[in-house]
C-alpha positions in Angstrom: 10.8 -29.9 -40.7 9.8 -30.0 -37.0 6.4 -31.0 -35.5 3.7 -28.4 -36.0 0.3 -27.7 -34.5 -2.3 -25.4 -35.7 -5.5 -25.0 -33.6 -7.4 -22.1 -32.3 -8.1 -22.4 -28.7 -11.8 -22.3 -27.7 -13.4 -22.2 -24.3 -15.8 -25.0 -23.4 -19.3 -24.4 -24.4 -20.9 -25.2 -21.1 -19.7 -24.5 -17.5 -21.0 -26.3 -14.4 -20.8 -26.3 -10.7 -20.5 -23.4 -8.2 -18.7 -22.5 -5.0 -20.7 -21.8 -2.0 -22.4 -24.0 0.8 -25.9 -24.9 1.6 -27.3 -26.9 4.5 -28.0 -30.6 3.8 -27.8 -34.0 5.5 -24.6 -35.8 5.3 -24.6 -38.2 2.4 -22.8 -41.5 2.1 -19.4 -41.3 0.2 -19.9 -41.8 -3.5 -17.8 -43.6 -6.0 -17.7 -40.4 -8.1 -16.0 -38.8 -5.1 -13.4 -41.6 -4.8 -12.8 -41.5 -8.4 -12.1 -37.8 -8.4 -9.4 -38.3 -5.9 -8.0 -41.3 -7.9 -7.8 -38.9 -11.0 -5.8 -36.5 -8.7 -3.4 -39.2 -7.7 -2.7 -39.9 -11.5 -1.6 -36.2 -11.8 0.8 -36.7 -8.9 3.1 -39.1 -10.8 6.0 -36.8 -10.4 6.1 -37.0 -6.6 7.6 -39.7 -4.5 5.3 -42.3 -2.9 5.8 -40.8 0.6 4.6 -37.5 -0.5 1.5 -39.0 -2.1 0.8 -40.8 1.1 1.0 -37.5 3.0 -1.4 -36.0 0.4 -3.8 -38.8 0.9 -3.8 -38.1 4.6 -4.6 -34.4 3.9 -7.4 -35.4 1.6 -9.0 -37.6 4.3 -8.7 -34.7 6.8 -10.3 -32.3 4.3 -13.0 -34.8 3.5 -13.9 -35.2 7.1 -13.7 -31.4 7.8 -16.2 -30.7 4.9 -18.6 -33.6 5.7 -22.1 -32.5 5.1 -21.2 -29.4 3.1 -22.4 -29.2 -0.5 -21.8 -26.7 -3.3 -24.8 -25.0 -4.9 -24.6 -27.3 -7.8 -25.4 -30.1 -5.4 -21.9 -31.7 -5.6 -20.1 -32.7 -2.3 -17.9 -29.7 -1.4 -14.7 -31.8 -1.3 -14.8 -32.0 -5.1 -13.8 -28.3 -5.2 -10.5 -28.7 -3.1 -9.7 -31.8 -5.2 -10.1 -29.8 -8.4 -7.9 -26.9 -6.9 -5.2 -29.5 -6.0 -5.5 -30.9 -9.6 -4.7 -27.6 -11.1 -1.7 -27.2 -8.8 -0.6 -30.7 -9.8 -0.6 -29.5 -13.5 2.0 -27.0 -12.4 4.0 -29.8 -10.7 3.8 -27.9 -7.3 5.3 -29.8 -4.3 3.5 -31.9 -1.8 3.0 -29.0 0.8 1.4 -26.9 -1.8 -1.0 -29.8 -2.9 -1.9 -30.6 0.8 -2.5 -26.8 1.4 -4.8 -26.7 -1.8 -6.8 -29.7 -0.5 -7.2 -28.0 3.0 -7.6 -24.4 1.8 -11.1 -23.9 3.1 -10.7 -26.1 6.2 -9.7 -23.0 8.5 -12.3 -20.7 7.0 -15.3 -22.9 6.6 -14.8 -25.8 9.2 -13.4 -24.2 12.2 -9.9 -25.9 12.1 -7.2 -24.0 13.9 -3.7 -23.3 12.7 -2.4 -25.1 15.7 -4.3 -28.3 14.8 -2.8 -28.1 11.2 0.7 -27.6 12.6 0.4 -30.8 14.7 -1.0 -32.9 11.9 0.9 -31.7 8.9 3.8 -29.5 10.1 4.3 -25.6 10.0 5.0 -25.0 6.4 1.7 -26.4 5.2 -0.1 -24.7 7.9 1.4 -21.3 6.9 0.2 -21.9 3.4 -3.3 -22.5 4.6 -3.3 -19.7 6.9 -2.2 -17.3 4.1 -5.1 -18.5 2.1 -7.6 -18.0 4.9 -9.9 -14.9 4.9 -10.2 -12.9 8.0 -13.9 -13.6 8.6 -13.5 -13.9 12.2 -12.2 -10.4 12.8 -14.6 -7.4 13.0 -14.4 -4.6 10.3 -16.5 -1.6 10.0 -17.4 -2.3 6.3 -17.3 -5.1 3.8 -14.8 -3.2 1.7 -12.4 -2.9 4.7 -12.8 -6.7 5.4 -12.0 -7.4 1.7 -9.0 -5.1 1.6 -7.7 -6.6 4.8 -8.0 -10.2 3.3 -6.1 -9.1 0.1 -3.4 -7.5 2.2 -2.9 -10.7 4.3 -3.0 -12.9 1.2 -0.5 -10.7 -0.9 2.0 -10.5 2.1 1.8 -14.2 2.5 2.4 -14.5 -1.2 5.5 -12.2 -0.8 6.9 -14.7 1.7 6.0 -17.8 -0.4 4.7 -17.4 -4.0 2.9 -20.8 -3.6 0.2 -19.0 -1.7 -1.0 -17.0 -4.8 -0.5 -20.0 -7.1 -3.1 -22.0 -4.9 -5.3 -18.9 -4.6 -5.3 -18.5 -8.4 -6.1 -22.1 -8.9 -9.0 -21.7 -6.3 -10.4 -18.7 -8.1 -9.9 -20.4 -11.6 -12.0 -23.4 -10.5 -14.7 -21.1 -9.0 -14.9 -19.2 -12.2 -15.3 -22.3 -14.2 -18.2 -23.6 -11.9 -20.2 -20.4 -11.2 -23.3 -20.9 -13.3 -25.6 -22.1 -10.3 -24.9 -18.8 -8.6 -27.1 -15.8 -8.6 -26.4 -13.2 -11.3 -25.6 -10.4 -9.0 -23.2 -12.5 -7.0 -21.7 -13.8 -10.2 -21.1 -10.2 -11.5 -19.4 -9.2 -8.2 -17.1 -12.2 -8.1 -16.2 -11.7 -11.8 -15.5 -8.0 -11.3 -13.2 -8.8 -8.3 -11.4 -11.4 -10.5 -11.0 -9.0 -13.4 -9.7 -6.2 -11.0 -7.3 -8.1 -8.9 -6.7 -11.7 -9.6 -6.3 -11.6 -13.4 -3.8 -8.7 -13.2 -1.9 -10.7 -10.5 -1.8 -13.6 -12.7 -0.3 -11.5 -15.5 2.1 -9.7 -13.2 3.5 -13.2 -12.3 3.7 -14.3 -15.9 0.8 -16.9 -15.7 -0.6 -15.9 -19.1 -2.8 -18.9 -19.6 -4.6 -18.3 -16.3 -4.6 -14.6 -17.0 -6.4 -15.0 -20.3 -9.0 -17.5 -18.9 -9.8 -15.5 -15.8 -10.4 -12.4 -18.1 -12.6 -14.3 -20.5 -14.7 -15.9 -18.0 -15.2 -12.6 -16.0 -16.2 -10.7 -19.1 -18.8 -13.6 -20.0 -20.4 -13.0 -16.5 -20.1 -9.3 -16.3 -21.4 -8.7 -19.9 -23.0 -11.9 -21.0 -24.8 -10.4 -24.0 -21.7 -8.6 -25.3 -19.6 -11.8 -24.9 -22.1 -13.9 -26.7 -22.4 -11.3 -29.6 -18.7 -11.0 -30.0 -18.2 -14.9 -29.8 -20.7 -15.3 -32.6 -19.0 -12.6 -34.7 -15.5 -14.1 -34.2 -16.9 -17.6 -35.1 -18.2 -16.1 -38.4 -15.0 -14.2 -39.1 -13.0 -17.4 -38.5 -15.0 -19.2 -41.2 -14.6 -16.2 -43.6 -10.8 -16.1 -43.0 -10.1 -19.7 -43.2 -8.7 -19.4 -46.7 -6.4 -16.6 -45.7 -5.0 -18.5 -42.6 -4.4 -21.7 -44.5 -2.5 -19.7 -47.2 -0.3 -18.0 -44.7 0.3 -21.2 -42.9 1.4 -22.9 -46.1 3.7 -19.9 -47.0 5.3 -19.9 -43.6 5.8 -23.7 -43.6 7.3 -23.6 -47.0 9.7 -20.6 -46.3 11.0 -22.4 -43.1 11.3 -25.8 -44.9 13.6 -24.0 -47.5 15.7 -22.4 -44.8 16.3 -25.7 -42.8 15.2 -24.0 -39.6 13.2 -26.5 -37.5 10.2 -24.7 -36.0 6.8 -25.4 -34.5 4.1 -23.1 -36.1 1.1 -22.5 -33.7 -2.0 -20.5 -34.9 -3.5 -18.3 -32.1 -6.6 -16.2 -31.9 -7.3 -13.2 -29.7 -9.6 -13.8 -26.9 -13.1 -12.3 -26.9 -12.2 -10.0 -24.1 -9.0 -8.7 -25.7 -11.0 -7.9 -28.9 -13.6 -6.0 -26.8 -10.9 -4.1 -25.0 -9.4 -3.2 -28.4 -12.8 -2.0 -29.7 -13.6 0.0 -26.5 -10.2 1.6 -26.2 -9.9 2.7 -29.9 -13.5 3.2 -30.5 -13.6 0.6 -33.3 -16.3 -1.6 -34.6 -15.7 -5.3 -34.9 -15.1 -5.1 -38.7 -12.4 -2.5 -38.1 -10.4 -4.9 -35.8 -8.0 -6.5 -38.3 -5.5 -8.5 -36.1 -7.9 -11.2 -34.7 -5.6 -14.0 -35.4 -1.8 -14.4 -35.3 1.0 -17.0 -35.4 3.6 -18.2 -32.9 6.9 -19.7 -34.0 8.6 -21.9 -31.5 12.3 -22.8 -32.0 14.9 -24.8 -30.1 17.7 -22.3 -29.6 18.0 -18.6 -29.0 19.9 -17.7 -32.2 17.1 -19.4 -34.2 14.7 -16.7 -33.0 16.6 -13.9 -35.0 17.1 -16.2 -37.9 13.3 -17.0 -38.0 12.5 -13.3 -38.0 14.7 -12.8 -41.0 12.9 -15.6 -42.7 9.5 -14.0 -42.0 10.6 -10.6 -43.1 11.8 -12.0 -46.5 8.4 -13.7 -46.9 6.2 -10.7 -46.1 6.8 -7.1 -45.6 7.1 -5.9 -42.0 5.1 -3.0 -40.7 7.4 -0.1 -39.7 7.5 0.6 -35.8 5.8 -2.8 -35.0 8.8 -4.7 -34.0 9.5 -5.4 -30.4 12.5 -7.4 -28.9 11.3 -8.8 -25.5 14.2 -11.2 -25.6 16.9 -8.5 -25.2 14.7 -6.6 -22.9 12.1 -9.0 -21.1 8.9 -7.8 -19.7 8.8 -7.3 -15.9 7.1 -10.7 -15.4 9.9 -12.5 -17.3 8.2 -12.8 -20.7 10.5 -13.1 -23.6 9.6 -13.1 -27.3 10.2 -11.3 -30.5 7.1 -9.6 -31.8 6.8 -8.6 -35.4 3.7 -7.5 -37.5 3.7 -8.4 -41.1 1.4 -7.4 -44.0 -0.5 -10.4 -45.3 -1.2 -11.2 -49.0 -4.6 -9.5 -48.6 -3.1 -6.4 -47.0 -4.2 -7.2 -43.4 -1.7 -7.0 -40.6 -0.7 -10.3 -39.0 1.4 -10.5 -35.7 4.1 -13.2 -35.3 5.6 -14.2 -32.0 9.0 -16.0 -32.1 10.5 -17.7 -29.0 12.3 -20.7 -27.7 10.6 -23.7 -26.1 12.0 -22.6 -22.7 10.6 -19.0 -23.3 7.3 -20.5 -24.4 6.9 -22.5 -21.1 7.8 -19.3 -19.0 5.4 -17.2 -21.2 2.5 -19.6 -20.4 3.3 -20.7 -16.9 5.3 -17.8 -15.4 6.4 -18.4 -11.9 4.8 -21.9 -12.0 7.4 -22.7 -14.6 9.9 -23.2 -11.8 8.3 -26.4 -10.7 7.9 -27.6 -14.3 11.7 -27.2 -14.9 12.6 -29.2 -11.7 14.5 -32.3 -12.4 15.2 -31.3 -16.0 18.3 -30.1 -17.7 17.0 -26.4 -17.6 18.6 -25.6 -14.2 19.3 -22.1 -15.4 15.8 -21.7 -16.5 14.6 -22.7 -13.2 16.6 -20.0 -11.4 15.3 -17.4 -13.8 11.7 -18.6 -13.5 11.9 -18.5 -9.7 12.9 -14.9 -9.9 10.0 -13.8 -12.0 8.1 -11.2 -10.2 10.4 -11.3 -7.1 11.0 -7.7 -7.4 7.3 -6.9 -7.4 6.7 -9.3 -4.5 9.4 -7.7 -2.4 7.9 -4.3 -3.2 4.7 -5.5 -1.5 6.7 -5.9 1.8 8.3 -2.5 1.4 4.8 -0.8 0.9 3.5 -2.7 3.9 6.2 -1.2 6.1 4.9 2.3 5.3 1.2 1.5 4.9 -0.6 -0.1 7.8 -4.1 0.7 6.4 -5.4 -2.2 4.4 -7.4 -0.1 1.9 -4.4 2.2 1.2 -2.3 -1.0 0.8 -4.6 -2.4 -1.7 -4.8 1.0 -3.6 -1.0 0.8 -4.0 -1.1 -2.9 -5.2 -3.8 -2.0 -7.8 -1.6 0.8 -9.1 1.3 -1.7 -9.5 -0.8 -4.2 -11.4 -0.5 -2.4 -14.7 0.2 -5.0 -17.5 1.8 -2.4 -19.7 5.4 -1.2 -19.1 7.9 1.3 -20.5 11.7 0.4 -20.5 14.0 3.3 -19.6 17.8 3.5 -18.9 19.8 4.9 -16.0 22.7 7.0 -17.0 24.9 3.9 -16.5 22.8 2.1 -19.0 21.0 -0.1 -16.6 17.4 -1.1 -17.9 14.4 -0.4 -15.6 10.9 -1.4 -16.3 8.1 1.0 -15.0 4.3 1.2 -15.6 3.1 3.0 -18.5 2.5 6.6 -17.5 5.4 6.6 -14.9 7.3 9.9 -14.3 10.8 10.8 -13.3 9.7 10.7 -9.6 8.6 7.2 -10.0 12.1 6.4 -11.6 13.7 8.1 -8.6 11.9 6.0 -6.1 12.5 2.8 -8.0 16.3 3.4 -7.7 16.2 4.2 -3.9 13.8 6.0 -1.5 16.5 8.4 -0.7 17.0 9.4 -4.2 13.0 10.0 -4.5 12.9 11.9 -1.2 15.7 14.4 -2.2 14.7 14.5 -5.9 14.5 18.3 -7.2 14.8 17.9 -11.0 15.3 15.5 -13.8 16.8 15.2 -17.2 15.6 13.0 -20.1 18.0 12.4 -22.8 20.1 15.3 -21.5 17.3 17.8 -21.6 15.8 19.3 -18.4 12.1 18.3 -18.0 9.3 18.8 -15.4 9.0 16.1 -12.8 5.5 15.1 -14.0 6.7 14.4 -17.5 5.6 10.8 -18.7 8.5 8.4 -19.5 8.7 6.7 -22.8 10.5 3.5 -23.7 14.2 4.0 -24.5 14.5 7.4 -22.6 17.7 7.9 -20.4 16.8 9.4 -17.1 19.1 11.4 -14.8 17.7 12.6 -11.4 19.2 15.7 -9.8 19.1 15.7 -6.0 19.6 18.1 -3.1 20.5 17.5 0.5 17.8 19.6 2.0 15.1 18.7 -0.5 12.0 16.6 0.6 8.9 15.1 -1.1 6.2 17.5 -2.4 2.6 16.5 -1.6 1.7 17.6 -5.3 3.7 14.6 -6.5 0.9 12.3 -5.2 -1.3 13.7 -8.1 0.9 12.3 -10.9 3.1 9.3 -9.6 1.9 5.9 -11.0 3.9 3.3 -9.0 2.7 2.0 -5.6 6.2 2.3 -4.2 6.6 5.9 -5.0 3.1 6.7 -3.6 3.7 4.9 -0.3 7.0 6.4 0.2 5.8 9.9 -0.4 2.8 9.4 1.9 5.0 7.8 4.6 7.4 10.6 4.5 4.7 13.2 4.7 3.0 11.4 7.5 6.2 11.3 9.6 7.0 15.0 8.7 3.5 16.0 9.8 3.9 14.0 13.1 7.2 15.6 14.0 5.9 19.1 13.1 2.7 18.6 14.9 4.5 17.3 18.0 6.8 20.5 18.1 3.8 22.8 17.6 1.9 20.8 20.3 4.7 21.2 22.8 5.0 24.9 22.0 1.2 25.3 22.6 1.1 23.4 25.8 4.1 25.3 27.2 2.4 28.5 26.4 -0.9 27.4 27.8 0.9 26.3 31.0 2.5 29.7 31.3 -0.9 31.2 31.5 -1.2 29.1 34.7 2.0 30.5 36.0 4.1 27.3 35.5 6.8 26.1 33.2 6.7 23.0 31.2 8.3 20.0 33.1 11.3 18.3 31.4 10.7 15.9 28.4 13.9 14.2 28.9 13.4 10.4 29.5 16.3 10.4 32.1 14.3 12.6 34.4 12.3 9.9 36.1 10.0 12.1 38.0 9.0 14.1 35.1 8.7 11.0 32.8 6.2 9.5 35.3 4.2 12.7 35.3 4.0 12.8 31.6 3.1 9.1 31.4 0.2 9.8 34.0 -0.9 12.8 31.9 -1.0 10.8 28.6 -3.1 8.0 30.3 -5.4 10.7 31.5 -5.8 12.1 28.0 -6.3 8.5 26.6 -3.0 8.3 24.8 -0.3 5.7 24.7 2.6 8.1 25.3 3.3 11.8 25.7 4.4 12.2 22.0 1.0 11.1 20.9 -0.6 13.6 23.2 1.5 16.5 21.9 0.8 15.5 18.3 -3.0 15.6 18.9 -2.7 19.1 20.6 -0.7 20.2 17.5 -3.4 18.8 15.2 -6.2 20.4 17.2 -7.7 17.2 18.4 -7.0 18.2 22.1 -7.4 21.6 23.6 -4.1 22.9 25.1 -5.7 24.9 27.9 -7.7 21.8 29.2 -4.6 19.7 29.2 -2.6 22.5 30.7 -5.0 22.9 33.6 -4.9 19.2 34.4 -1.0 19.3 34.3 -1.1 22.4 36.6 -3.2 20.3 39.2 -0.9 17.4 38.9 2.2 19.8 39.5 0.3 21.4 42.4 0.0 17.9 44.0 3.7 17.7 43.8 4.1 21.0 45.7 4.8 23.3 42.7 3.2 26.7 42.9 2.5 29.4 40.2 5.0 32.1 39.6 3.2 35.4 40.1 5.2 37.4 37.4 4.8 34.5 34.8 1.0 34.2 35.6 0.6 37.9 34.9 2.4 37.7 31.6 0.8 34.4 30.6 -2.7 35.6 31.0 -2.1 38.9 29.2 -3.7 38.0 25.8 -6.4 39.2 23.3 -9.7 39.4 25.1 -11.4 38.0 22.0 -9.6 34.6 22.2 -9.7 31.8 24.8 -6.4 31.6 26.7 -4.7 28.7 24.9 -1.3 30.5 24.9 0.3 32.5 22.0 2.0 30.8 19.2 4.8 32.6 17.3 5.1 32.2 13.5 8.3 32.6 11.5 7.5 30.7 8.3 9.3 27.5 9.3 6.2 25.6 10.8 5.7 23.3 7.8 2.7 21.1 7.3 1.1 21.5 10.7 0.5 25.3 10.3 -1.1 26.6 7.1 -2.0 30.1 6.0 -5.7 30.4 5.0 -6.0 30.6 1.1 -9.1 32.9 1.6 -7.2 35.8 3.0 -3.4 34.9 2.5 -2.0 36.5 5.7 1.6 38.0 5.5 3.8 39.3 8.2 2.4 42.7 9.5 -1.2 41.6 9.2 -3.1 41.0 12.5 -3.7 37.3 12.7 -5.7 34.6 14.6 -5.2 30.9 14.6 -8.0 28.2 14.2 -7.3 24.8 15.5 -9.3 22.6 13.1 -10.0 19.1 14.5 -7.2 16.9 13.2 -6.1 19.6 10.6 -3.4 21.5 12.5 -3.4 25.3 12.9 -5.1 27.4 10.2 -4.1 31.1 10.3 -6.5 33.9 9.1 -6.1 37.6 9.2 -8.1 39.4 11.9 -10.4 41.1 9.3 -11.0 37.8 7.3 -14.8 37.4 7.0 -14.5 33.6 6.6 -12.5 33.6 9.9 -15.1 35.6 11.7 -17.8 33.3 10.7 -15.7 30.3 11.9 -15.0 32.2 15.2 -18.8 32.7 15.9 -19.5 29.1 15.2 -16.4 27.5 17.1 -14.8 30.1 19.3 -13.1 27.6 21.6 -10.8 26.3 18.9 -9.2 29.8 18.3 -5.8 30.7 19.7 -3.6 33.9 19.7 -0.9 33.9 17.1 1.7 36.5 16.1 4.6 37.0 13.8 8.2 36.4 14.9 10.7 39.3 14.4 13.0 37.1 12.3 11.3 35.4 9.3 12.6 32.4 7.4 10.9 32.7 4.1 8.8 35.0 1.8 4.9 34.9 1.9 2.2 35.0 -0.9 -0.2 37.8 -1.3 -3.0 37.9 -3.7 -3.2 41.2 -5.9 -5.5 42.2 -8.8 -4.7 44.8 -11.5 -6.8 46.9 -14.0 -4.6 47.3 -17.1 -4.7 49.0 -20.5 -4.9 46.1 -22.8 -2.1 46.2 -25.3 1.0 44.7 -26.6 3.8 44.0 -24.0 1.4 44.6 -20.9 2.6 41.4 -19.3 6.1 42.3 -19.7 5.7 45.7 -18.2 4.0 44.1 -15.1 6.7 41.6 -14.6 9.5 44.2 -14.9 7.7 46.3 -12.3 7.4 43.4 -9.9 11.0 42.3 -10.5 12.3 45.9 -9.9 10.5 45.9 -6.5 12.5 42.7 -5.5 9.4 40.5 -5.6 8.5 37.3 -7.6 5.3 36.4 -9.4 4.4 32.8 -8.3 1.0 32.6 -10.3 -0.7 34.6 -12.9 -4.3 34.5 -14.3 -6.0 36.5 -17.0 -9.6 35.9 -18.2 -10.1 35.0 -21.7 -12.8 37.6 -22.1 -10.2 40.3 -21.6 -8.4 39.7 -25.0 -10.8 41.7 -27.1 -11.4 44.6 -24.6 -9.6 47.9 -24.0 -9.0 47.1 -20.4 -8.1 43.8 -18.8 -8.1 42.4 -15.2 -5.2 40.3 -14.0 -4.8 38.5 -10.9 -1.2 37.7 -9.5 0.1 35.9 -6.6 3.2 37.8 -5.3 6.0 36.5 -3.2 6.9 39.2 -0.6 8.6 39.6 2.8 5.9 41.5 4.7 3.2 44.2 4.4 5.8 47.0 3.9 7.3 45.1 1.1 3.9 44.5 -0.4 3.1 48.2 -0.2 6.4 49.0 -2.0 5.4 46.6 -4.8 2.0 48.1 -5.3 3.5 51.6 -5.5 5.9 50.3 -8.1 3.1 48.8 -10.1 1.0 52.0 -10.0 3.8 53.9 -11.6 3.8 51.6 -14.6 2.1 53.2 -17.6 0.0 50.1 -18.4 -1.5 49.9 -14.8 -4.7 51.8 -14.3 -5.4 50.5 -10.8 -3.9 47.8 -8.4 -5.2 46.5 -5.0 -4.6 43.5 -2.6 -7.3 40.9 -2.8 -9.1 40.4 0.4 -12.1 38.2 1.3 -15.6 39.7 1.5 
């Protein structure tokens, strides 16, 4: 029989200390301070003497930098960096990381520069400290923006070197342990930030001990009364269930003793926060939470995990559907164990986790297990541990490439910090882990951005499904792509991964830029035609024209001409004003207006300012939108409104909404017309008054189909179900006004239709 332990972990009853500075006179060094560093040295026994000497130099440097600074608890500030370095030493981090931990606040609080750190302690250590430093010296418009930018910098530094986040988590852990002297409002704010960001990051990287402690301490500061009440209830329940726990322990030890499988049996208790989460999510009272405690079985070799599961299933009956094999299919953070829930002698469910010693180390320490494995026989385990979370860390860099806005970047990262995952398969049986709630679109982008960009349909287990379908563990996903397909903005409403969201937004932004540039060029050309001139060449090889364009861009306050054309297309700059400036510049070069072009260019509607006329054929994309209030179709008289930064919005000439906009902001209206050749059908809104009866909808659909049109949306009020007549609203896909008139005539001939009319805004 192997060694066994059985103890329920409990947090310390009292917390002390506090991060934060206060002004004070410089005290003399104390023996307690020196002793604290001596205690750190004892933890560094795994490092060579030369490394410990360098760490001592970093300590002296940090001590001098923080001289005269105190924590709110009254302790010298240097005690905090020493404690952070001590936590890192427990993970067996290297000398560079320990030095960075000692100096992690030196740049932020003491005015030490990165150059000075490079000269004293070399570049790798300085890079670690820089990655940990907030961006307080830069100016941001809001505190939220500053915080988001700090997270962005830290996470990107972490993606390059995982030691950055390990030191940061050690820093946050010590701060959370020593926060009692802080004001309650500040405690709650820091605890909320920890619960939202740092605890999920710890879980994502497999640092489960840190994850649980950060959650527990955050909960105690955010909801102190709830934490205290639950802690008391758990303590009472522990006493009430002591006999049951002892009985299960005896039965388990006896069963393994008879099977000759050497195991270590550990009792474990759910944390207060996890019990609170379960009560809140499942709307349970404390008395209804049955699985407060569980057991962990640690074995020496992998095959013994499955043998142990057999022993347990012979001892107590397993609950159907409550077995999970995280050994064959590890969690995204590298966690491996067998989970099975058994029915105890009193009928209550008890969860057992079965794992090897190596799996247990990774389960508790996550990425930090890499350093714990060094200089041991577990070299393969070291490689595996080093790779924990690497895919997610790399995805941070991918997201950053497409998301320069710090708040948007942080939003994507928060989305990816889901602890739960589903495990799905590609058609070639490759396993992929995705956040719970992920869809086929998330799956497509997880494979490759090109697959996501050109995704048009999906099959799950051989059956066609909508792209917004939530995936379940065990699903086999197949993505159907098309060469001409592109991301749909509606996907942003249901994708769950940060990678998918950032890729879709990046594609749409680039698409909008390209389309807006083309529209801006067209508008400027037509506005310049009203001045009797043609647009100069936009070819970079034409040096004279290139200099002219660069001069015009500088005048407009843009970096280059493409940016200016985009702003014209988005309505941020008026084409006529830019055209007049360009005409003056061309006149200075000796160009004169052409009389014929001048006459044709200035022949436009008297109602509208002369911005040039834009021709629409349906291929304009995101930069040109048809107003939903009046839904113009070819054949309607139309006007274009250049919303500031919103592109071109097209209204019918008789639209009341458009007329009100024109009265309020007339200079942003331009002339638009329909092209002779159209590239797609357009939507028109139609209402019908029907004889309510069986088969009415089928008759309407048949009439629309016989007129060679399509129904894209249908709506019928619930009140119409019990009346003799009913009103129905349709969106019809038609070619133009003539086609719509044909559809309306066909609908009128249907026996079920009493009246039909096109919907127009009032």
